[in-house]
C-alpha positions in Angstrom: -11.6 -15.2 52.9 -12.9 -16.2 49.5 -15.6 -13.5 49.8 -13.0 -10.9 50.6 -10.9 -11.9 47.6 -13.9 -11.8 45.3 -14.9 -8.3 46.6 -11.3 -7.1 46.0 -11.3 -8.5 42.5 -14.6 -6.7 41.8 -13.3 -3.5 43.2 -10.1 -3.7 41.1 -12.0 -4.5 38.0 -14.4 -1.6 38.5 -11.6 0.9 39.3 -9.6 -0.3 36.2 -12.4 0.9 33.9 -13.5 3.9 36.0 -11.4 6.3 34.0 -11.3 7.7 30.6 -9.2 5.6 28.1 -8.5 5.9 24.4 -6.4 3.9 22.0 -2.7 4.8 21.6 -3.2 6.5 18.2 -5.2 9.2 19.9 -2.5 11.2 21.5 0.0 14.1 21.4 1.3 14.9 17.9 -1.4 13.1 16.1 -2.9 14.2 12.7 -6.6 14.2 12.2 -8.1 14.1 8.8 -8.9 17.6 7.6 -12.4 18.8 6.4 -14.0 15.6 7.6 -16.1 14.3 10.5 -13.7 12.1 12.3 -14.5 9.5 14.9 -13.0 9.7 18.4 -13.7 6.8 20.7 -12.7 5.2 24.0 -13.9 3.7 27.3 -15.1 5.0 30.6 -17.3 4.1 33.5 -20.7 3.0 32.1 -23.2 5.9 31.7 -20.5 8.5 32.2 -21.0 11.8 30.3 -18.2 12.4 27.8 -17.3 15.7 26.2 -14.7 16.2 23.4 -13.5 19.7 22.9 -11.3 20.7 20.0 -9.0 23.8 19.9 -10.6 24.8 16.6 -13.9 25.5 18.3 -15.9 22.3 18.0 -17.4 20.5 21.0 -19.4 17.3 21.0 -20.9 15.2 23.8 -22.1 11.7 24.4 -22.6 9.1 27.1 -20.7 5.9 27.7 -22.9 2.9 27.1 -23.6 0.0 29.6 -20.2 -1.5 28.7 -18.4 1.7 29.1 -17.9 2.3 25.3 -18.3 5.7 23.7 -17.8 7.3 20.3 -18.3 10.8 18.9 -18.1 12.4 15.5 -16.0 15.5 15.5 -16.1 17.9 12.5 -12.6 19.1 11.4 -11.9 22.3 9.4 -9.4 22.8 6.6 -5.7 22.2 7.4 -3.8 25.3 8.5 -0.6 23.9 10.1 -1.6 25.4 13.4 -1.1 23.0 16.4 -4.3 22.5 18.4 -5.3 20.8 21.7 -7.9 18.1 21.9 -9.5 17.5 25.4 -11.7 14.6 26.5 -13.6 15.0 29.7 -15.2 12.0 31.4 -14.3 10.3 34.7 -11.1 12.3 34.2 -9.9 14.9 31.8 -7.3 14.0 29.1 -5.7 16.7 27.0 -3.7 15.9 23.8 -1.3 18.6 22.6 0.3 19.5 19.3 -2.5 18.0 17.3 -2.5 18.9 13.6 -5.2 18.8 10.9 -4.0 17.4 7.5 -4.0 14.3 5.3 -3.7 10.8 6.9 -2.5 7.8 5.0 -2.5 4.1 6.2 0.6 2.3 5.0 0.7 -1.5 5.0 2.2 -4.6 3.5 5.3 -6.7 3.9 9.0 -6.1 4.2 9.4 -3.5 1.4 6.8 -1.3 3.1 8.3 -2.1 6.5 11.9 -1.5 5.4 13.2 1.5 7.4 15.0 4.5 6.0 18.3 3.2 7.6 17.8 0.0 5.6 18.2 -3.6 6.6 21.5 -5.3 7.4 23.6 -5.3 4.2 20.6 -4.0 2.3 20.6 -0.2 1.9 18.2 2.5 0.9 19.6 4.8 -1.8 20.2 8.3 -0.4 19.1 7.4 3.1 21.8 9.3 4.9 20.8 12.6 3.2 17.1 11.9 3.7 17.7 11.2 7.4 19.9 14.3 7.8 17.1 16.5 6.3 14.2 14.8 7.9 13.2 17.4 10.6 9.7 18.5 9.7 7.0 19.3 12.3 4.3 18.9 9.6 5.1 15.3 8.9 3.9 13.0 11.7 4.7 9.3 12.0 2.9 6.5 13.8 4.9 3.2 13.9 2.6 0.3 14.8 4.3 -2.5 16.8 3.9 -6.0 15.3 0.9 -7.8 16.8 -1.0 -10.9 15.8 -4.4 -11.9 17.2 -7.2 -14.4 16.6 -9.8 -11.8 17.7 -10.1 -8.2 16.6 -8.2 -5.9 19.0 -9.1 -2.4 19.9 -5.6 -1.0 20.5 -2.0 -1.2 19.3 1.4 -0.2 20.7 2.8 2.9 19.2 2.8 6.7 19.4 2.7 9.7 17.1 6.1 11.5 16.6 7.2 14.5 14.5 9.5 13.7 11.6 13.2 14.0 12.7 16.4 12.3 11.8 15.9 9.9 14.8 12.3 9.0 14.0 12.6 8.8 10.2 15.7 6.5 10.4 13.5 3.7 11.8 10.4 4.5 9.8 9.2 3.0 6.5 11.3 4.6 3.7 8.5 4.1 1.1 5.9 5.7 3.4 8.1 8.6 4.3 9.1 9.4 0.8 5.4 9.2 -0.2 4.4 11.5 2.6 7.3 13.9 2.0 6.2 14.4 -1.6 2.7 15.1 -0.5 3.9 17.6 2.1 6.2 19.3 -0.4 3.4 19.8 -2.9 0.4 20.4 -0.7 2.1 22.4 2.0 -0.1 20.9 4.7 0.5 18.4 7.5 0.7 14.7 6.6 0.1 11.8 9.0 1.5 8.4 8.1 0.5 5.2 9.9 2.9 2.4 9.2 1.3 -1.0 10.0 3.4 -3.6 8.1 5.1 -6.9 8.8 7.9 -8.4 6.7 7.1 -11.6 4.8 3.4 -11.3 5.5 0.9 -12.8 3.0 -2.3 -11.0 1.9 -4.6 -13.4 3.8 -2.9 -12.4 7.1 -4.2 -8.9 6.5 -7.8 -10.0 5.6 -10.8 -10.0 7.9 -12.7 -13.2 8.8 -15.9 -12.5 6.9 -13.9 -12.0 3.7 -11.7 -15.1 4.3 -14.8 -17.3 4.6 -15.5 -16.6 0.9 -12.4 -18.6 0.0 -12.7 -22.4 0.3 -8.9 -22.8 -0.1 -8.1 -20.7 2.9 -8.6 -22.2 6.4 -9.7 -20.0 9.2 -7.1 -20.5 12.0 -7.9 -21.7 15.5 -4.4 -20.9 16.7 -1.6 -18.7 15.5 0.9 -20.7 13.5 4.7 -20.8 13.9 4.9 -18.6 10.8 2.8 -15.9 12.5 2.8 -13.6 9.5 1.5 -16.4 7.2 -1.5 -17.2 9.5 -4.7 -15.9 7.8 -6.6 -13.2 9.6 -4.2 -12.5 12.5 -2.5 -9.3 11.3 -5.8 -7.8 10.3 -7.1 -8.4 13.8 -3.9 -7.1 15.5 -2.8 -4.3 13.2 -5.7 -3.1 11.1 -8.9 -3.7 13.2 -7.8 -1.3 16.0 -7.6 1.6 13.5 -11.0 1.0 11.9 -12.9 4.3 12.0 -9.8 6.5 12.4 -10.1 9.2 9.8 -7.8 8.5 6.8 -7.6 9.8 3.3 -6.5 6.4 1.8 -4.0 3.6 1.9 -0.8 2.6 0.2 0.1 -1.1 -0.1 3.5 -2.8 -0.9 2.9 -6.6 -0.8 2.7 -9.6 -3.1 6.1 -11.4 -3.0 4.7 -14.1 -0.6 1.7 -14.6 -2.8 3.6 -14.8 -6.0 3.1 -18.6 -6.4 -0.7 -18.1 -6.3 -1.4 -15.3 -8.8 -4.9 -16.5 -9.8 -6.0 -16.6 -6.1 -4.4 -13.1 -5.6 -6.6 -11.6 -8.3 -9.6 -12.5 -6.2 -8.1 -12.2 -2.7 -6.6 -8.7 -2.8 -9.8 -7.1 -4.2 -11.8 -8.9 -1.5 -9.3 -7.7 1.2 -9.6 -4.1 -0.1 -13.4 -4.4 -0.1 -13.3 -5.7 3.5 -11.1 -2.8 4.6 -13.4 -0.3 3.0 -16.5 -1.9 4.4 -15.2 -2.0 8.0 -13.6 1.4 7.9 -17.0 2.9 6.8 -15.6 5.9 5.0 -16.4 4.8 1.4 -14.2 3.6 -1.4 -11.1 5.4 -0.2 -8.0 5.4 -2.4 -5.9 2.2 -2.3 -2.5 2.5 -4.2 -0.3 -0.5 -4.7 3.3 -1.0 -5.6 4.3 -3.4 -8.4 6.6 -6.2 -7.3 10.0 -5.3 -8.7 12.3 -7.7 -10.7 14.1 -10.2 -8.5 15.5 -13.7 -9.1 13.1 -16.2 -7.4 14.3 -19.2 -9.4 11.0 -19.4 -11.2 8.9 -17.2 -13.5 6.2 -16.3 -10.9 7.1 -12.6 -10.6 5.5 -11.4 -13.9 2.3 -13.3 -13.1 1.8 -11.6 -9.8 2.5 -8.3 -11.5 -0.1 -9.3 -14.1 -2.5 -9.9 -11.3 -1.7 -6.5 -9.8 -2.4 -4.8 -13.1 -5.8 -6.6 -13.4 -6.7 -5.5 -9.9 -5.9 -1.9 -10.7 -8.1 -2.1 -13.8 -11.1 -3.7 -12.1 -11.2 -2.4 -8.6 -12.6 1.1 -8.1 -10.2 3.9 -6.9 -7.0 1.8 -6.9 -3.7 2.5 -8.6 -0.4 0.8 -9.3 3.1 2.4 -9.0 5.2 0.5 -11.5 8.8 -0.5 -10.6 9.9 -2.5 -13.7 13.1 -0.5 -13.9 14.3 -0.4 -10.3 14.5 -4.0 -9.2 17.6 -5.9 -7.9 18.1 -9.4 -9.0 20.2 -10.3 -5.9 18.1 -8.4 -3.3 14.4 -8.7 -2.9 14.4 -5.2 -1.3 14.9 -2.6 -4.1 17.2 0.1 -2.9 15.5 3.0 -4.6 12.6 3.6 -2.3 12.4 7.3 -3.1 11.2 6.5 -6.7 8.6 4.1 -5.2 7.3 6.7 -2.8 7.3 9.4 -5.5 5.4 7.2 -7.9 2.8 6.4 -5.3 2.5 10.1 -4.6 1.9 10.9 -8.3 -1.2 8.8 -8.1 -2.5 10.6 -5.0 -1.6 14.0 -6.3 -3.2 13.5 -9.7 -6.3 11.5 -8.5 -7.0 13.0 -5.1 -5.4 16.5 -5.0 -6.1 18.1 -8.3 -2.7 18.0 -10.0 -4.2 17.5 -13.4 -1.1 18.1 -15.5 1.1 15.2 -14.2 1.3 11.7 -15.5 0.8 9.0 -12.9 -0.4 5.8 -14.6 2.0 3.6 -16.6 1.1 2.8 -20.2 -0.9 -0.5 -20.0 -1.1 -3.1 -22.8 -4.4 -3.0 -24.6 -4.3 -5.1 -27.8 -2.2 -6.8 -30.5 -2.7 -7.0 -34.2 -0.8 -9.1 -36.8 0.6 -7.1 -39.8 1.2 -8.4 -43.3 5.0 -8.4 -43.0 5.2 -10.9 -40.1 5.2 -8.4 -37.4 2.9 -7.7 -34.4 1.5 -4.3 -33.6 1.1 -3.6 -29.9 -1.3 -0.9 -28.8 -1.4 0.6 -25.3 -4.2 2.4 -23.5 -4.3 6.1 -24.3 -3.7 8.7 -21.7 -4.1 12.4 -22.0 -1.4 13.0 -19.3 1.6 11.6 -21.2 3.1 12.2 -24.6 3.7 8.7 -25.9 6.4 6.0 -25.4 10.1 6.2 -25.1 13.2 4.3 -23.9 15.2 7.4 -23.4 17.9 6.1 -25.6 17.3 4.7 -29.1 13.7 4.3 -30.1 14.7 1.6 -32.6 16.5 -0.5 -30.0 14.1 -1.2 -27.2 15.1 -4.3 -25.1 13.1 -6.7 -23.1 10.6 -7.8 -25.8 10.2 -11.4 -27.1 8.1 -12.9 -29.8 6.9 -16.4 -30.6 5.0 -18.4 -33.2 2.5 -21.1 -32.6 5.4 -23.4 -31.4 5.5 -21.2 -28.3 9.3 -20.7 -28.6 10.3 -17.1 -27.8 13.1 -15.2 -29.4 14.5 -11.7 -28.6 12.5 -9.2 -30.7 13.2 -6.0 -32.5 10.9 -3.1 -31.6 10.0 0.2 -33.2 7.8 2.9 -31.8 5.4 3.8 -34.6 2.9 6.1 -32.9 2.1 7.8 -29.6 0.9 4.5 -28.1 1.9 1.8 -30.6 4.9 -0.5 -31.2 5.9 -2.8 -34.0 7.5 -6.1 -32.7 9.2 -8.7 -34.9 12.1 -11.2 -35.2 13.6 -12.6 -38.4 13.6 -16.0 -36.7 9.8 -16.1 -36.2 7.5 -16.4 -39.2 3.8 -16.0 -38.5 4.2 -14.6 -35.0 1.3 -15.1 -32.5 2.5 -13.8 -29.2 4.6 -11.1 -27.6 6.0 -10.7 -24.1 7.7 -7.8 -22.4 10.0 -8.0 -19.3 8.2 -11.3 -18.5 10.9 -12.9 -16.4 12.0 -12.6 -12.8 15.0 -10.4 -13.5 13.9 -8.7 -16.8 14.4 -5.0 -16.2 12.2 -2.7 -18.1 13.4 -0.2 -20.7 10.1 1.2 -21.9 8.4 4.3 -20.4 6.0 7.0 -21.1 7.6 10.3 -21.7 7.1 11.3 -18.1 9.3 8.5 -16.9 6.8 6.0 -15.6 7.8 2.4 -16.7 5.5 0.0 -18.5 4.8 -3.1 -16.3 5.5 -6.6 -17.6 2.8 -7.9 -20.0 2.1 -10.7 -22.4 -0.4 -11.2 -25.2 -0.8 -14.9 -24.7 -2.2 -17.0 -21.8 0.2 -19.9 -22.1 2.1 -21.6 -19.2 3.8 -19.4 -16.6 7.3 -20.6 -17.9 8.5 -19.4 -21.2 10.9 -21.0 -23.6 13.7 -19.0 -25.2 15.8 -19.8 -28.2 14.6 -23.3 -28.9 14.8 -24.7 -25.4 12.3 -27.4 -24.3 8.8 -26.4 -25.5 6.1 -25.2 -23.1 3.6 -27.9 -22.2 
């Protein structure tokens, strides 16, 4: 009897792999990266001949290895909005229909990336009803990845490609959709968006094991914790690893709130995570565009420090960008309502850096240096950009709010500000003689008022390196 059961188990196991299988993101309605050599892979019976035939005329063949794994490299032509078929012939034949060639972007992070167009309970998306109403677009394709955590790298996810429509967009990431819609509007080619995000997730949860081992203060888990999305490694394994090798143009990333209490670690962790993704994806230093954490009342002054870390990452890590959001936060809701502005500002980076739109501004003015003047003022200089036309607050250039100034006692007072050049400001206060430091929007709920003339806001910055908390108007001094 035992022998019969064993034979049945062997027969079942053999039959279960004796067919052609691919991951869920290979399917009807998918978008493949244009003008590339994309990877297609799957499983079949060991030693089975595999042929992949594309409707645009390419055909490639291989053989499944001794474990049944196979992978091919398939050349793709320039996008043309024409739907194609893609067939895979092995132990059986699979045909995918309505396949488009275009630009594919991987969208990840925590709740502000995950936040659907219909919003969260009591937390809306500005303009969502109109966006949902007008969402029908066969040239924007969406892949919603179901949440999954794992201690080992997985090779598949739950999800499927769908065309953009009121029904599918309502439940899809608003930030990702607005980003993709702007690209589609401007490029007039298909856009594929893969949303793989989890609300409340920290950066280490999205990081691979080889990278995490570089950090002595991060413990490699042996089990998934109760706070699944705070467990290092497990979201990378469950929601990133399965996609590795799928052809993408780049990634957009909206995360940082959970790591706000550890900004110094974040300066090292996120670059390491980015490097790990790029290493394992094996498509080079693909674009990685982040979103600045917007103003919100956390009860402590950590927000500006994580923004400061994000700016440093943008400056130091190749082919990264930061969409600034200093002006669109909400002190009572951690989820800013204006996701269209976020998506558009991410798209400006991609359009300018990756798609040849040389005339538009995309990068915020970034603090460069300070200099004391002879009349007890501080001159602030920003990095120059040939794509904007200087600084503005869109109201009164002699009444710019959000700046503070301090002397050596480290007590900050509201400052007066004057734009004196294309990329320079004068900052002063009658209450501060011999000033030594300036801060701008350097509080949890300090909304920005300073922009470049193309409307991109300056991120919070400081000229000092003092304690994370700041003292205003002769409160207790910083220690």
